[in-house]
N, C-alpha and C positions, 0 to 999 in steps of 0.2 A: 208891826203886825205880821209882816212876812216872816220875820225871824221867829216869832212865836208859833206861826203855822209850821215852819220848818222843824222846830224842836218838837212840836206835837206829833208830826209825822214820824220822826226818828223814834220817839217813845213808843208809838203804836207798832212800829216795825219789830220791836224787841219786847213788847208787853208779855208778861209771864204766861198768861192763860189765853188771851184772845188771839195772839199772833200765831198760835199753833194751828188754827183753823184756816189760815190764809189771810194775807193782807193785800188787797187788790187795788189800793189807791194808785191813781196814775202818777202822782208826784212821788210816791214811794218807789214805784218802778223806775222812774226817771233817775232818782237818786242812786239806786242800786246799779243801774246800767252805766251811768256816768262814772261812778266810783270804780266799777270793775274795769272799764276802759282805761281810766287814768292810771290805776295801779298796774294794769297789764303792761302799759307802755313804760312807766317809770321804774318798775321793779323787775318784772320778768324779762321784757325785751332788752332792757339795758344790761341785765346780767348775761343774757345770751350773747349780746354784742361784745361785751368785754371778754368773755371766755373764748368766743370765736376769734377775735383779734389776737388773743394770747396764744391760741393753738396754732394759728397760721403765721405767726411772726417769723420772719426770716426766709420765708419761701418766696423769693423775688425773681426766681428764674423764669424767663419767658418760655411758654409752651411752644415747642418747635413746630409740631404737626397738628393740623386741624384747628388752628386757633385763628379765628377771623376777627376777634375783638382786641387782639393784642394784650391779653390778660396774662399775668404771671401765674405760677402754680399757686402761690398764696391767695391771690385774688379769686382764682377758680375754686379753690377749696373753701374760701370764705363765703362765696355765694351759695354753694351747695350746703354748707353747714347751717347757714342762716335759714335757707329755705326749709331744710329738714326740721329744724327746731321750731320755727315759727308756724309751719303748716302741719304740725303733728296732728294726725286724724283725731285722736282722743281729745285733744284740747279743743279742736274746732267743733267736733260733734257734741261734746258734753259740756265743757266749760263755757265756750263761746256760744253754744247753742241756747243755753238758758242763763247766761250771765252769772256763772259761779266765780268764786274768789280763789279757786284752787291754784291758779297760776301765781297768785301773790305769795303763798307759802312756798311754792316751787321756786319762784324767783329769789326769795330770801335764802332758800337752801343753796341755790346756785351761787349767790354772792358769798355765802359761808364757805362753799367748796373753793371758790376763787381765792379767798384770803387765807384759809387754813393751809393751802398747798403752796403758799409763797415762801421762799427761802430767804427773802430779804425784807427789810423794812419798807413798806409800800410808800411811805411819806418822805423818804430820804433819797436823794440822788447819789449816784456812786461817787461823784466829785466832792460831796459834802463831807461825809465821814465813812469811808469804805469799810472800816472794821465794825463800826456800830451797825451799818446797813446790812452786812452779810451775816452777822451773828444775832440779829434781832429775833425775838419770839412774838413780836407784835401781831404778825399775820394770823397765827392760830388763835390768839386771844380775840381779835376782831371777828374771826370766823366763828368762834364759839358764841359770840353775842348774836350774830346773824342767825345761826342755827337755833339758838334759844328762841329768837323771835319767830322763826319759821315753825318751830314745834308748838309754841303757844298760839300761833295763828290758826293752825289746824293740826289735829293729832295724827293725821296720816303720815307726818314726818317721823313718827315712831318707827316706820319701816327703815329709814336711813340711820336711825339713832345708833344701833349696834356698830355699824361700820364707821360712823363718825367718831364714836367713843374709842374704838380700837385704833383708828388712824391718829387721833390726837394724843392718845397714850403713847403711841410709837414716836410721835414728834417730840414728846417730852424727853425721851431717852436717846434721841438721835444725837450723834456727836457732831462737832463742828466740822464743816467742810473746808477744803482748801489745803489740807495737810497731806504730805506724801505718806505712803504706807510704811516707809522706814521710820519716819518721824513718829508716826502713831505707835508703832511697835516699841520704839525706844522709850517713849514717854508714857506707855500704857499704865504702868504701875503707879507712877507719880500722879497721873491725871485721874485715876479711878475715884478717889474721894471727892474731888471737885466736880467730877462728872455726875456723881450720885446727888450731890447737893444741888447742882444746876437742874437735874431732872426733877427732883422733889419740888424745888421752887417753881418750876414751870407748871407742874401738876397743880400746885396750890393756887397759882395765878389763874389757871383755867377754872378751878373749882370756885374760887371767889367770884370770878366774872360771871359764871353761870348762876350762882346763888343770888348775886345782886340783880342780874337781869330778871330772874324769876320773881324776886321780891318786888321790884319796881312794877312789874305787870300784875301781880296777884294781890298785893297788900291793899290797893285802893278798893277792891271788891269787898274786903272784910271790914273796912272802916265804915261805921254807921253813926248816925246822929241820934242821940237819945233825947226825946222831949221829956219834960218841958224846958229843961235847962239848956238844951242843944249841946250836950256834952258828946265829945267824940269817944267811941269805944271800938274795940276790936272783937269781931265775932267770927270765930273759926268755923262755925256751922255754915256760914256762907260759902267758904271754900269747899266744904263737903258737898253742898248742893251743886256747885259748879262741876265737881268731879262726877257726881251722879249723872249729870246731863251730858258730860263728855263721853262717859262710858255707861250707857243706859242698859245695864244687864237685866234690870227688873222687868223690862218690856220685851225681853227676848233678844237674841243676837241677830236681828234682821238689819244688819249693817253691811256696808260694802266690803268690810274686812273678811267676813265669813258667810256672806249672804247666800251664796249658791248652795253650799253644803248644808247650811243650817235650814234653809227653806225646804230642801229635799227631805231632811230628817224630821221635820216638824209635822209632816202630814201622815195620815194613817197608811199603813198599820204601825209605823215606828213611833210617832208622836213623842219625840224626845223631850219636849218641854214638860210633859206630864210625868216623865219617868226619872228626870234628874232634878235634885233639889236646887233651889235658886242660888244658894251660896256656892255651889259647885260649878255653876255655868262659866265663870271666867276661866277656870282651870280646864274645863272641857273644850272651850274655844281655842 
């Protein structure tokens, strides 16, 4: 009985028409608040911790003056970086203030930045296979998966998408490290074809990874059951409906992306919504 009630609450939270007017059930609030807290700790805070530890690695020198706690430079920086990231005012006032899931997408993006900037295989120790560890492209591939998850979780990650695409494209064409400049110049002509092949294969691996991640996330929405034979069918119109709700241009651009300017231009005497055709709104934004 409790499981059925729980499923009913989840359905009412995302009901197509009734949920838009507000869902105030106490159990629904409890569900949302608990899931926000759990995801905040497991995804966002864990990503912050890993990146802080990575940025402060090797700073073990003890601070000489004014250090009453015996902290090293790395420990001192670690504390301040953690406090800065975890007590960021916008997160506390907006996301934590009314239990939004923004830190989940931000945490997934941070995990993607961590992996895609790795120059080594994160799952191999240096003693296992140094050559394979130092020439691996697995980090950027894993990073592309995490960024695809972040982008699909919330479209605000589109802000980071151009920089992420440019960085990963650069990683595809980056040459192997560890060679001297003389060796590189001597073998430049011989290595040019193999370098191009490696770059293309890396680009293809990223593309396949992103396409598969998007397919796994989106295809279930388009699979429907047709009565009375209960046959499975694929309905592309469902994908279109999701995109319409992700980018609701037909109701005006009153979104956080362009809200300030759009709200100003929508009032009299400008009344931009009455002057610009609906199909031109995305380009105008």
